[in-house]
MISEKOL-689221 format. One record per atom (N, C-alpha, C, O, CB): residue number from 1; atom name; x, y, z. Coordinates in steps of 0.1 Angstrom, whole numbers. Last residue first. Glycine has a CB too. Layout:
   nr  atom   east  north     up
  NUM    CA      X      Y      Z
...
% end
This chain:
   nr  atom   east  north     up
  112     N   -720    160   -197
  112    CA   -726    169   -207
  112     C   -740    163   -211
  112     O   -746    169   -220
  112    CB   -717    170   -219
  111     N   -707    161   -165
  111    CA   -715    153   -174
  111     C   -721    163   -184
  111     O   -727    173   -180
  111    CB   -725    145   -167
  110     N   -673    167   -155
  110    CA   -687    172   -158
  110     C   -694    163   -168
  110     O   -688    158   -177
  110    CB   -685    186   -163
  109     N   -648    158   -151
  109    CA   -658    150   -145
  109     C   -672    155   -148
  109     O   -682    149   -145
  109    CB   -656    150   -130
  108     N   -624    156   -178
  108    CA   -632    164   -169
  108     C   -644    155   -164
  108     O   -649    147   -171
  108    CB   -638    176   -177
  107     N   -595    135   -178
  107    CA   -608    139   -183
  107     C   -616    147   -173
  107     O   -614    145   -161
  107    CB   -616    127   -188
  106     N   -562    147   -178
  106    CA   -572    140   -170
  106     C   -586    145   -175
  106     O   -588    157   -177
  106    CB   -570    144   -155
  105     N   -540    140   -206
  105    CA   -547    149   -197
  105     C   -558    141   -190
  105     O   -562    131   -194
  105    CB   -554    160   -206
  104     N   -508    122   -207
  104    CA   -523    123   -210
  104     C   -530    133   -200
  104     O   -527    133   -189
  104    CB   -529    109   -210
  103     N   -478    139   -213
  103    CA   -486    132   -204
  103     C   -501    133   -208
  103     O   -505    144   -212
  103    CB   -484    136   -190
  102     N   -461    155   -228
  102    CA   -467    144   -235
  102     C   -476    136   -226
  102     O   -481    125   -230
  102    CB   -457    136   -241
  101     N   -449    173   -210
  101    CA   -459    178   -219
  101     C   -467    167   -227
  101     O   -477    170   -233
  101    CB   -453    188   -229
  100     N   -445    166   -177
  100    CA   -442    161   -190
  100     C   -453    166   -199
  100     O   -465    164   -197
  100    CB   -442    145   -189
   99     N   -435    192   -155
   99    CA   -446    184   -160
   99     C   -442    179   -174
   99     O   -438    187   -182
   99    CB   -459    191   -160
   98     N   -403    192   -138
   98    CA   -413    198   -147
   98     C   -423    187   -151
   98     O   -421    175   -151
   98    CB   -406    204   -159
   97     N   -387    193   -111
   97    CA   -395    182   -117
   97     C   -406    188   -126
   97     O   -418    189   -122
   97    CB   -402    174   -105
   96     N   -375    217   -105
   96    CA   -367    205   -105
   96     C   -374    193   -112
   96     O   -368    184   -117
   96    CB   -362    201    -91
   95     N   -396    235   -105
   95    CA   -385    237   -115
   95     C   -377    224   -116
   95     O   -372    221   -127
   95    CB   -376    249   -110
   94     N   -411    224    -84
   94    CA   -417    225    -98
   94     C   -406    227   -108
   94     O   -407    221   -119
   94    CB   -428    236    -99
   93     N   -394    229    -63
   93    CA   -398    215    -66
   93     C   -403    215    -81
   93     O   -400    205    -88
   93    CB   -408    209    -56
   92     N   -394    257    -63
   92    CA   -381    250    -65
   92     C   -384    235    -69
   92     O   -377    229    -77
   92    CB   -372    250    -53
   91     N   -421    262    -57
   91    CA   -415    266    -70
   91     C   -402    259    -73
   91     O   -400    255    -84
   91    CB   -413    281    -70
   90     N   -423    251    -31
   90    CA   -431    245    -42
   90     C   -426    249    -56
   90     O   -425    241    -65
   90    CB   -446    250    -41
   89     N   -406    268    -17
   89    CA   -402    254    -18
   89     C   -410    247    -30
   89     O   -405    239    -37
   89    CB   -406    246     -5
   88     N   -420    292    -20
   88    CA   -406    291    -25
   88     C   -402    276    -27
   88     O   -396    273    -37
   88    CB   -396    298    -16
   87     N   -444    286     -7
   87    CA   -444    289    -21
   87     C   -430    288    -27
   87     O   -429    283    -38
   87    CB   -449    304    -24
   86     N   -433    283     19
   86    CA   -440    272     12
   86     C   -440    274     -3
   86     O   -438    265    -11
   86    CB   -454    269     18
   85     N   -423    309     24
   85    CA   -414    297     24
   85     C   -420    286     17
   85     O   -413    279      9
   85    CB   -411    293     38
   84     N   -447    324     24
   84    CA   -436    327     14
   84     C   -427    315     13
   84     O   -423    311      2
   84    CB   -428    340     18
   83     N   -460    313     46
   83    CA   -466    311     32
   83     C   -455    314     22
   83     O   -455    307     12
   83    CB   -478    321     31
   82     N   -442    321     66
   82    CA   -444    307     63
   82     C   -450    304     49
   82     O   -447    295     42
   82    CB   -454    301     74
   81     N   -444    348     65
   81    CA   -431    342     62
   81     C   -433    328     58
   81     O   -426    322     50
   81    CB   -421    344     73
   80     N   -471    350     74
   80    CA   -467    355     61
   80     C   -454    349     56
   80     O   -453    345     45
   80    CB   -466    371     61
   79     N   -468    339    100
   79    CA   -477    333     90
   79     C   -473    337     76
   79     O   -473    329     67
   79    CB   -492    337     93
   78     N   -450    358    111
   78    CA   -446    344    109
   78     C   -455    337     99
   78     O   -450    329     92
   78    CB   -447    337    123
   77     N   -467    381    111
   77    CA   -455    381    103
   77     C   -449    366    101
   77     O   -445    363     90
   77    CB   -444    389    109
   76     N   -486    371    129
   76    CA   -490    375    116
   76     C   -478    375    106
   76     O   -479    370     95
   76    CB   -496    389    116
   75     N   -471    367    152
   75    CA   -477    355    145
   75     C   -481    359    131
   75     O   -481    350    122
   75    CB   -489    351    154
   74     N   -463    394    157
   74    CA   -453    383    154
   74     C   -459    371    147
   74     O   -453    366    138
   74    CB   -446    379    167
   73     N   -488    406    162
   73    CA   -480    410    150
   73     C   -469    400    147
   73     O   -467    397    135
   73    CB   -473    424    153
   72     N   -494    391    185
   72    CA   -503    391    174
   72     C   -495    395    161
   72     O   -497    389    151
   72    CB   -515    401    176
   71     N   -473    397    202
   71    CA   -475    383    199
   71     C   -484    383    186
   71     O   -482    374    177
   71    CB   -482    376    210
   70     N   -475    425    205
   70    CA   -463    419    199
   70     C   -465    405    194
   70     O   -460    401    184
   70    CB   -452    420    209
   69     N   -501    427    217
   69    CA   -499    432    204
   69     C   -486    426    197
   69     O   -486    424    185
   69    CB   -498    447    203
   68     N   -512    422    242
   68    CA   -508    410    234
   68     C   -504    414    219
   68     O   -503    406    211
   68    CB   -519    401    233
   67     N   -484    437    257
   67    CA   -492    425    256
   67     C   -506    429    251
   67     O   -511    438    256
   67    CB   -493    418    270
   66     N   -462    454    258
   66    CA   -473    457    249
   66     C   -482    445    247
   66     O   -488    444    237
   66    CB   -467    461    236
   65     N   -436    455    272
   65    CA   -449    455    279
   65     C   -460    460    270
   65     O   -468    469    274
   65    CB   -448    464    291
   64     N   -411    451    261
   64    CA   -417    464    259
   64     C   -431    466    266
   64     O   -436    477    267
   64    CB   -419    466    243
   63     N   -405    424    269
   63    CA   -395    435    272
   63     C   -402    449    270
   63     O   -397    459    277
   63    CB   -384    434    263
   62     N   -427    409    262
   62    CA   -421    408    275
   62     C   -412    420    278
   62     O   -413    425    290
   62    CB   -412    395    276
   61     N   -432    415    235
   61    CA   -442    418    246
   61     C   -436    418    260
   61     O   -439    427    268
   61    CB   -453    408    245
   60     N   -409    405    223
   60    CA   -412    420    223
   60     C   -422    424    234
   60     O   -420    434    240
   60    CB   -417    424    209
   59     N   -414    378    229
   59    CA   -402    385    234
   59     C   -404    400    234
   59     O   -400    407    244
   59    CB   -389    381    227
   58     N   -436    374    213
   58    CA   -437    372    228
   58     C   -425    379    235
   58     O   -427    386    245
   58    CB   -437    357    232
   57     N   -425    378    188
   57    CA   -435    387    193
   57     C   -437    386    208
   57     O   -439    396    214
   57    CB   -449    383    186
   56     N   -407    356    188
   56    CA   -402    370    187
   56     C   -412    380    192
   56     O   -409    389    198
   56    CB   -398    373    172
   55     N   -426    335    189
   55    CA   -416    337    200
   55     C   -410    351    199
   55     O   -408    357    210
   55    CB   -405    326    198
   54     N   -440    339    165
   54    CA   -447    340    178
   54     C   -437    342    189
   54     O   -440    350    198
   54    CB   -455    327    180
   53     N   -420    335    146
   53    CA   -426    348    147
   53     C   -434    350    160
   53     O   -433    360    166
   53    CB   -436    349    135
   52     N   -414    308    152
   52    CA   -403    318    153
   52     C   -410    332    154
   52     O   -406    340    163
   52    CB   -393    318    142
   51     N   -438    296    145
   51    CA   -433    295    158
   51     C   -423    306    161
   51     O   -423    312    172
   51    CB   -427    281    161
   50     N   -440    302    118
   50    CA   -451    307    127
   50     C   -445    307    141
   50     O   -448    316    149
   50    CB   -463    299    126
   49     N   -418    289    107
   49    CA   -419    303    106
   49     C   -429    309    116
   49     O   -427    320    121
   49    CB   -423    306     91
   48     N   -423    262    114
   48    CA   -411    269    120
   48     C   -413    284    119
   48     O   -409    291    128
   48    CB   -398    264    113
   47     N   -446    257     98
   47    CA   -447    257    113
   47     C   -435    264    119
   47     O   -437    271    129
   47    CB   -447    242    118
   46     N   -435    259     72
   46    CA   -446    268     77
   46     C   -446    269     92
   46     O   -447    279     97
   46    CB   -459    263     71
   45     N   -415    239     72
   45    CA   -412    253     68
   45     C   -423    263     73
   45     O   -419    273     79
   45    CB   -411    255     52
   44     N   -430    217     79
   44    CA   -419    221     87
   44     C   -415    236     84
   44     O   -413    244     93
   44    CB   -407    213     85
   43     N   -448    214     58
   43    CA   -453    216     72
   43     C   -442    222     81
   43     O   -445    231     89
   43    CB   -458    203     77
   42     N   -431    210     37
   42    CA   -440    221     36
   42     C   -444    224     51
   42     O   -444    236     55
   42    CB   -452    218     27
   41     N   -418    186     46
   41    CA   -410    198     44
   41     C   -419    210     43
   41     O   -416    221     49
   41    CB   -402    197     31
   40     N   -440    169     46
   40    CA   -433    171     58
   40     C   -425    184     57
   40     O   -424    192     67
   40    CB   -424    160     63
   39     N   -445    168     18
   39    CA   -455    173     28
   39     C   -449    177     41
   39     O   -453    187     47
   39    CB   -467    163     30
   38     N   -422    155      9
   38    CA   -425    169      5
   38     C   -435    176     14
   38     O   -434    187     17
   38    CB   -430    169    -10
   37     N   -424    131     21
   37    CA   -413    139     25
   37     C   -415    154     21
   37     O   -411    163     28
   37    CB   -400    134     20
   36     N   -447    122      8
   36    CA   -448    123     22
   36     C   -436    132     27
   36     O   -438    141     36
   36    CB   -446    110     29
   35     N   -440    120    -19
   35    CA   -450    130    -15
   35     C   -450    132      0
   35     O   -453    143      5
   35    CB   -464    125    -20
   34     N   -404    119    -22
   34    CA   -417    112    -21
   34     C   -427    123    -17
   34     O   -423    133    -11
   34    CB   -416    101    -11
   33     N   -382    134    -46
   33    CA   -387    133    -32
   33     C   -401    126    -32
   33     O   -409    128    -42
   33    CB   -389    148    -26
   32     N   -356    118    -66
   32    CA   -369    126    -64
   32     C   -375    124    -50
   32     O   -373    113    -44
   32    CB   -379    120    -75
   31     N   -322    123    -57
   31    CA   -333    115    -60
   31     C   -346    122    -58
   31     O   -347    131    -50
   31    CB   -333    102    -52
   30     N   -302    150    -72
   30    CA   -307    142    -61
   30     C   -319    134    -65
   30     O   -326    137    -74
   30    CB   -311    152    -49
   29     N   -279    147    -99
   29    CA   -292    151    -94
   29     C   -296    143    -82
   29     O   -294    131    -82
   29    CB   -302    151   -106
   28     N   -256    137   -110
   28    CA   -255    144    -98
   28     C   -268    149    -92
   28     O   -268    155    -81
   28    CB   -245    155    -99
   27     N   -262    104   -124
   27    CA   -261    119   -125
   27     C   -259    124   -111
   27     O   -261    117   -101
   27    CB   -273    125   -132
   26     N   -255     75   -142
   26    CA   -256     82   -129
   26     C   -254     97   -131
   26     O   -246    101   -139
   26    CB   -246     76   -119
   25     N   -251     60   -165
   25    CA   -263     68   -164
   25     C   -265     76   -151
   25     O   -274     83   -150
   25    CB   -275     59   -166
   24     N   -228     45   -162
   24    CA   -228     56   -171
   24     C   -240     65   -169
   24     O   -238     78   -171
   24    CB   -227     51   -185
   23     N   -221     36   -127
   23    CA   -226     34   -140
   23     C   -226     46   -149
   23     O   -225     57   -143
   23    CB   -240     28   -140
   22     N   -209     35   -103
   22    CA   -223     40   -104
   22     C   -229     37   -117
   22     O   -241     35   -118
   22    CB   -224     55   -101
   21     N   -184     28   -109
   21    CA   -192     18   -102
   21     C   -207     22   -103
   21     O   -215     14   -103
   21    CB   -187     17    -88
   20     N   -175     52   -121
   20    CA   -175     40   -129
   20     C   -184     29   -122
   20     O   -192     22   -129
   20    CB   -161     34   -131
   19     N   -175     68    -99
   19    CA   -184     71   -110
   19     C   -185     59   -119
   19     O   -196     57   -125
   19    CB   -178     83   -118
   18     N   -155     56    -83
   18    CA   -169     56    -78
   18     C   -179     59    -90
   18     O   -189     53    -90
   18    CB   -171     67    -67
   17     N   -133     59   -100
   17    CA   -138     46    -97
   17     C   -152     46    -91
   17     O   -160     37    -95
   17    CB   -128     39    -87
   16     N   -131     87    -99
   16    CA   -133     80   -112
   16     C   -138     66   -109
   16     O   -147     62   -117
   16    CB   -119     80   -119
   15     N   -127     92    -72
   15    CA   -139     97    -78
   15     C   -142     90    -91
   15     O   -153     87    -95
   15    CB   -138    112    -81
   14     N   -102     80    -69
   14    CA   -113     74    -62
   14     C   -126     79    -68
   14     O   -136     71    -70
   14    CB   -113     79    -47
   13     N    -87     97    -85
   13    CA    -87     83    -89
   13     C    -99     76    -82
   13     O   -107     68    -88
   13    CB    -74     75    -85
   12     N    -89    120    -71
   12    CA    -95    120    -84
   12     C    -96    105    -89
   12     O   -106    102    -96
   12    CB    -86    128    -94
   11     N    -75    112    -48
   11    CA    -89    116    -47
   11     C    -95    115    -60
   11     O   -107    110    -62
   11    CB    -90    130    -41
   10     N    -49    107    -58
   10    CA    -57     96    -51
   10     C    -72     99    -51
   10     O    -80     90    -53
   10    CB    -51     93    -37
    9     N    -43    133    -66
    9    CA    -44    122    -76
    9     C    -52    110    -70
    9     O    -60    104    -77
    9    CB    -30    117    -81
    8     N    -43    146    -42
    8    CA    -52    150    -52
    8     C    -54    139    -63
    8     O    -65    137    -67
    8    CB    -47    163    -59
    7     N    -22    134    -27
    7    CA    -36    132    -23
    7     C    -46    136    -34
    7     O    -56    130    -34
    7    CB    -39    140    -10
    6     N      2    118    -50
    6    CA     -2    130    -41
    6     C    -17    128    -38
    6     O    -24    121    -45
    6    CB      0    143    -48
    5     N     14     85    -47
    5    CA      6     95    -54
    5     C      3    106    -44
    5     O      1    104    -32
    5    CB     -8     88    -59
    4     N     28     63    -39
    4    CA     35     76    -39
    4     C     27     87    -46
    4     O     33     97    -50
    4    CB     49     75    -45
    3     N     16     37    -19
    3    CA     14     46    -31
    3     C     21     59    -29
    3     O     21     65    -18
    3    CB     -1     48    -33
    2     N     21     11     -5
    2    CA     30     23     -5
    2     C     28     30    -18
    2     O     37     30    -26
    2    CB     44     18     -3
    1     N      8    -12      0
    1    CA      0      0      0
    1     C      9     12      0
    1     O      4     23      4
    1    CB     -9      0     12
% end
């Protein structure tokens, strides 16, 4: 095991062997997310924003003695930030997983 290769060459050799083991079709793209993991991410993003906003509002109330207005404003801002975060995550998911234009359309349920 007395290789006299510099660490950079050993690392590039390891990368080359790993890529060869993965196969030619392997890409650097992350695996698609399951619907459950996507729903958990949406909930986590929204819930965290509301909780942080409420805690900041409570802190303002505690130090400034404006009960309950700091909490109300903080929860409102947290709610707005949560909605923005969920929309941002949904847009990034849509960009990463575009809709197939050749997919069959879903028939309308209306009876004619």
